[in-house]
C-alpha positions in Angstrom: -48.4 63.8 -4.5 -46.0 61.9 -2.2 -48.5 62.1 0.7 -51.3 60.8 -1.4 -49.4 57.7 -2.7 -48.7 56.4 0.8 -52.2 57.3 2.0 -53.7 55.4 -1.0 -51.5 52.4 -0.3 -52.7 52.3 3.3 -56.3 52.6 2.3 -55.8 49.6 -0.1 -54.2 47.6 2.7 -57.2 48.3 5.0 -59.4 47.0 2.2 -57.2 43.9 2.0 -56.2 44.8 -1.6 -52.6 44.0 -0.9 -51.5 43.4 -4.5 -52.8 46.8 -5.6 -51.1 48.4 -2.6 -47.8 46.8 -3.6 -48.1 48.3 -7.1 -48.6 51.8 -5.6 -45.7 51.3 -3.2 -43.3 50.0 -5.9 -43.9 53.0 -8.0 -43.0 55.6 -5.4 -39.9 54.3 -3.7 -37.7 57.2 -4.8 -40.1 59.6 -3.0 -40.1 57.7 0.3 -36.5 56.2 0.3 -35.9 57.5 3.9 -39.4 57.1 5.2 -40.0 54.7 8.1 -43.7 54.7 7.5 -43.1 53.8 3.8 -40.9 50.8 4.5 -43.2 49.5 7.3 -46.3 49.8 5.1 -44.5 48.1 2.2 -43.3 45.3 4.5 -46.8 44.7 5.9 -48.3 44.5 2.4 -45.6 41.9 1.5 -46.2 40.0 4.7 -49.9 39.6 4.0 -49.3 38.7 0.3 -46.8 36.0 1.3 -43.6 37.6 0.0 -41.7 37.0 3.3 -38.3 37.6 1.8 -39.0 41.1 0.6 -41.1 41.8 3.7 -38.0 41.1 5.8 -35.9 43.4 3.6 -38.5 46.2 4.0 -38.5 45.7 7.8 -34.7 45.9 7.9 -34.9 49.2 6.0 -37.4 50.5 8.5 -35.3 49.3 11.5 -32.4 51.4 10.3 -34.6 54.4 10.7 -36.5 53.5 13.9 -35.8 50.5 16.2 -38.4 50.5 18.9 -41.7 50.8 17.0 -44.2 48.2 18.3 -45.7 47.4 14.9 -42.3 46.8 13.4 -41.3 44.5 16.3 -44.5 42.5 15.8 -43.8 42.1 12.1 -40.2 41.0 12.6 -41.2 38.6 15.5 -43.8 36.8 13.3 -41.2 36.3 10.6 -38.9 34.6 13.0 -41.9 32.6 14.4 -43.0 31.2 11.0 -39.4 30.0 10.4 -39.5 28.2 13.7 -36.9 30.4 15.3 -38.9 30.8 18.5 -36.0 32.1 20.6 -35.6 35.1 18.3 -39.3 35.6 18.2 -39.6 35.6 22.0 -36.8 38.3 22.2 -38.8 40.5 19.9 -42.1 39.9 21.7 -40.4 40.7 25.0 -39.3 44.0 23.4 -42.9 44.7 22.5 -44.1 44.0 26.0 -41.4 46.2 27.5 -42.9 49.2 25.7 -46.5 48.0 25.7 -47.2 45.5 28.6 -50.8 45.0 27.6 -50.2 44.2 23.9 -52.5 41.2 23.2 -50.8 40.0 20.1 -47.4 39.7 21.9 -49.1 38.0 24.9 -51.0 35.6 22.7 -47.9 34.8 20.6 -45.9 34.1 23.7 -48.6 31.8 25.0 -48.7 30.0 21.6 -45.0 29.5 21.7 -45.1 28.2 25.3 -47.9 25.7 24.6 -47.7 24.8 20.9 -44.4 26.2 19.8 -42.9 23.1 18.0 -42.0 23.4 14.3 -44.7 21.0 13.0 -47.5 23.0 14.6 -46.0 26.3 13.5 -45.8 25.0 9.9 -49.4 23.8 10.1 -50.6 27.1 11.3 -48.6 29.0 8.7 -49.9 26.8 5.9 -53.6 27.2 7.0 -53.3 30.9 7.5 -54.0 30.7 11.2 -50.6 32.3 12.0 -52.0 35.6 10.6 -53.6 36.2 14.0 -50.1 37.3 15.1 -49.7 39.7 12.1 -50.1 43.4 12.8 -53.8 44.3 12.9 -55.2 46.1 9.8 -58.3 47.6 11.4 -61.9 47.3 10.2 -62.2 46.7 6.4 -64.3 49.5 5.1 -65.7 47.1 2.4 -67.0 44.9 5.2 -68.9 47.8 6.7 -70.5 48.5 3.4 -71.5 44.9 3.0 -73.0 44.8 6.5 -75.1 47.9 5.7 -76.2 46.3 2.5 -77.1 43.1 4.3 -79.1 45.0 6.8 -80.9 46.8 4.0 -81.6 43.5 2.3 -83.0 42.2 5.5 -85.4 45.1 5.7 -86.5 44.4 2.2 -87.1 40.8 3.0 -89.1 41.7 6.0 -91.5 43.7 3.8 -91.8 40.9 1.3 -89.9 42.8 -1.5 -87.5 40.0 -2.3 -88.7 36.7 -3.9 -86.9 33.4 -3.9 -86.0 32.5 -7.5 -82.7 30.8 -7.0 -80.4 29.8 -4.0 -80.5 32.7 -1.6 -77.2 34.6 -1.2 -76.0 34.9 2.3 -73.6 37.6 3.7 -71.0 38.6 1.1 -72.6 36.5 -1.6 -72.4 33.0 -0.2 -75.2 30.8 -1.4 -77.6 29.0 0.9 -76.8 25.3 0.5 -79.8 24.0 2.5 -81.2 22.4 -0.7 -78.0 20.3 -0.9 -78.5 18.7 2.6 -78.4 14.9 2.6 -81.7 13.2 2.9 -82.3 10.6 5.6 -82.0 7.8 3.0 -78.7 9.2 1.7 -77.3 9.5 5.2 -78.2 6.0 6.1 -76.7 4.6 2.8 -73.7 6.8 2.3 -71.5 4.1 0.8 -71.8 2.7 -2.7 -73.2 -0.9 -2.2 -71.5 -2.5 -5.1 -67.8 -1.7 -5.3 -66.9 -4.2 -8.0 -67.3 -1.8 -10.9 -65.1 1.1 -9.7 -61.7 2.1 -8.5 -61.7 4.1 -5.2 -58.7 6.0 -3.8 -60.4 6.4 -0.4 -62.5 3.8 1.3 -64.6 5.6 3.9 -67.3 4.6 6.4 -70.8 6.0 6.3 -69.8 8.3 9.2 -66.7 9.5 7.4 -68.6 10.3 4.2 -71.2 12.2 6.1 -68.6 14.1 8.1 -66.6 15.0 4.9 -69.8 16.2 3.2 -70.8 18.4 6.1 -67.3 19.8 6.3 -67.4 20.7 2.7 -70.6 22.7 3.1 -69.4 24.3 6.3 -66.1 25.3 4.8 -67.9 26.9 1.9 -70.1 29.0 4.2 -66.9 30.0 6.1 -65.3 31.2 2.8 -62.7 28.5 3.0 -63.2 27.3 -0.6 -59.8 25.4 -0.7 -60.7 23.4 2.4 -64.1 22.7 0.9 -62.5 21.5 -2.4 -60.3 19.0 -0.5 -63.4 17.4 1.1 -65.2 17.4 -2.3 -62.2 15.6 -3.8 -62.1 13.1 -1.0 -65.8 12.3 -1.6 -65.6 12.1 -5.4 -62.6 9.7 -5.2 -64.2 7.6 -2.5 -66.7 4.8 -2.2 -69.5 7.3 -1.5 -72.9 6.6 -3.1 -73.7 8.1 -6.5 -76.4 10.2 -4.9 -74.0 11.9 -2.6 -71.4 12.3 -5.4 -74.1 14.0 -7.5 -74.8 16.5 -4.7 -71.0 16.9 -4.2 -70.6 17.8 -7.8 -73.4 20.4 -7.5 -71.6 21.9 -4.5 -68.4 22.1 -6.5 -70.0 24.5 -8.9 -70.3 27.1 -6.2 -66.5 27.3 -5.5 -65.1 30.7 -6.5 -61.7 31.7 -7.9 -59.7 33.6 -5.3 -57.3 36.5 -5.6 -54.0 36.9 -3.7 -56.0 38.9 -1.2 -58.8 36.4 -0.6 -57.0 33.1 -0.7 -57.5 31.0 2.4 -55.9 27.6 3.4 -52.8 28.0 1.3 -51.5 24.5 1.3 -47.7 23.9 1.2 -45.9 22.1 -1.6 -45.1 19.3 0.9 -48.8 18.8 1.7 -49.8 18.7 -2.0 -47.0 16.5 -3.2 -48.0 13.7 -0.8 -51.4 13.4 -2.5 -52.0 15.7 -5.5 -55.4 14.2 -6.3 -56.7 15.3 -3.0 -55.9 18.9 -3.8 -57.0 19.1 -7.5 -58.8 22.3 -8.1 -57.4 24.0 -5.0 -55.6 27.3 -5.4 -52.2 28.0 -4.0 -49.9 31.0 -3.6 -46.3 29.7 -3.8 -43.1 31.7 -4.1 -39.9 30.7 -5.8 -38.1 31.2 -9.1 -38.8 30.0 -12.6 -36.7 28.2 -15.1 -37.2 26.5 -18.6 -39.6 29.2 -19.7 -41.1 28.7 -23.2 -44.2 29.5 -25.3 -46.2 26.5 -26.4 -48.9 27.4 -28.8 -51.1 29.9 -26.9 -49.7 28.9 -23.5 -46.7 30.1 -21.6 -44.9 27.3 -19.8 -42.2 27.2 -17.2 -41.0 25.2 -14.2 -41.5 26.8 -10.8 -38.7 26.1 -8.3 -40.9 26.2 -5.2 -39.3 27.7 -2.1 -36.2 28.9 -4.0 -36.8 32.6 -3.7 -33.7 33.0 -1.5 -31.7 30.6 -3.7 -31.0 28.4 -0.7 -33.2 25.3 -1.2 -35.8 23.9 -3.6 -38.9 22.3 -2.0 -40.0 21.0 -5.4 -40.2 21.6 -9.2 -43.6 22.0 -10.7 -44.7 22.7 -14.3 -46.6 26.0 -14.4 -48.8 27.0 -17.3 -50.4 30.4 -18.2 -53.0 30.6 -21.0 -53.8 34.2 -20.4 -53.3 36.8 -23.1 -51.0 38.6 -23.1 -48.4 36.3 -21.6 -47.2 37.2 -18.1 -43.9 39.0 -18.0 -41.7 37.0 -15.6 -38.1 37.7 -14.9 -36.2 34.5 -14.1 -33.6 36.5 -12.2 -36.0 37.6 -9.6 -38.1 35.8 -7.0 -41.8 35.4 -7.9 -45.1 34.6 -6.2 -47.8 32.9 -8.3 -51.5 32.4 -7.8 -52.3 29.1 -9.5 -54.8 26.2 -9.5 -53.6 22.7 -8.8 -53.9 20.2 -11.5 -52.4 16.8 -12.5 -50.6 16.1 -15.7 -49.6 12.6 -16.6 -50.2 11.6 -13.0 -47.9 14.4 -11.7 -48.6 17.7 -10.0 -48.9 20.8 -12.3 -50.1 24.3 -11.9 -52.5 26.5 -14.0 -51.4 30.1 -13.3 -53.8 32.9 -12.8 -51.7 35.8 -11.5 -48.1 36.7 -10.8 -46.5 39.0 -8.2 -42.9 39.9 -8.7 -41.0 42.6 -6.8 -39.2 45.2 -8.9 -35.9 44.3 -7.3 -33.8 41.2 -7.6 
């Protein structure tokens, strides 16, 4: 039974089902209390889900059992890196290279620190998810292999004329073909609204900027970066773009999908969003912190999220957080929490509409 729990958690991690893996791991700590592999696996799942505080705790447990493991050193190095502590990160990467001189992750991380290692760039890479290239590798996702096989099978069917076009054609992994939403020559030439007297526009863009933003939105969607696509959609809808382009932009918006903790890309920081909340309306975030002022209002659960306060050291911001799910989420205000929520605006101020909660069992 003990063996199967850890094996199941590792299988879920390979499938990028990190939240499910965490549930399995939380329920079998007593079995694996002295297991290096357990604490390393637990820490990796926390790392990928964004619970960096508990990931660090897990890696510290693992380090008490074994110090020189390459994967553990990579995990700890990237935690120092994302905090901007490049000196400590370099020390750990050098330890990796001492035991594995050809380790590509350590080599690439050292080069990144050498050429781009200032705090602002590190913060930008962390917020966009690009820093994950320095996370320990998870191997090939078995689900991806299945999807590739299914895509090849679908291609064979198309070649023989079995499939017929009756709606936008799904691409790999279910993305829709947006070729029908391409701008016409006329729309491209007249991208701006001609008469600006009857509207209020947050962004005044040139024809070139409008076209570029629209093309980016479509490309981000095809790249599964729905958050980044939503930002460009918001930019266009709040700009002086023509009504024809806004109509197509609204159609594009209907294809945006709700993420999970495991599929969220471009996780914008509180500082990014607070500067211009309207630009990020509809985007999804995974923010950690603690809650306060929890209350039930009708059919909704409301609280304030103290963003960044998971370690009780500093608060990046305080944001109203609402859940309308039934039953209400069970959140312990004494423990750190990570929420998956959609950005909204209430009375002109930033708010969050919650979808899911992850909270470690320990305080």
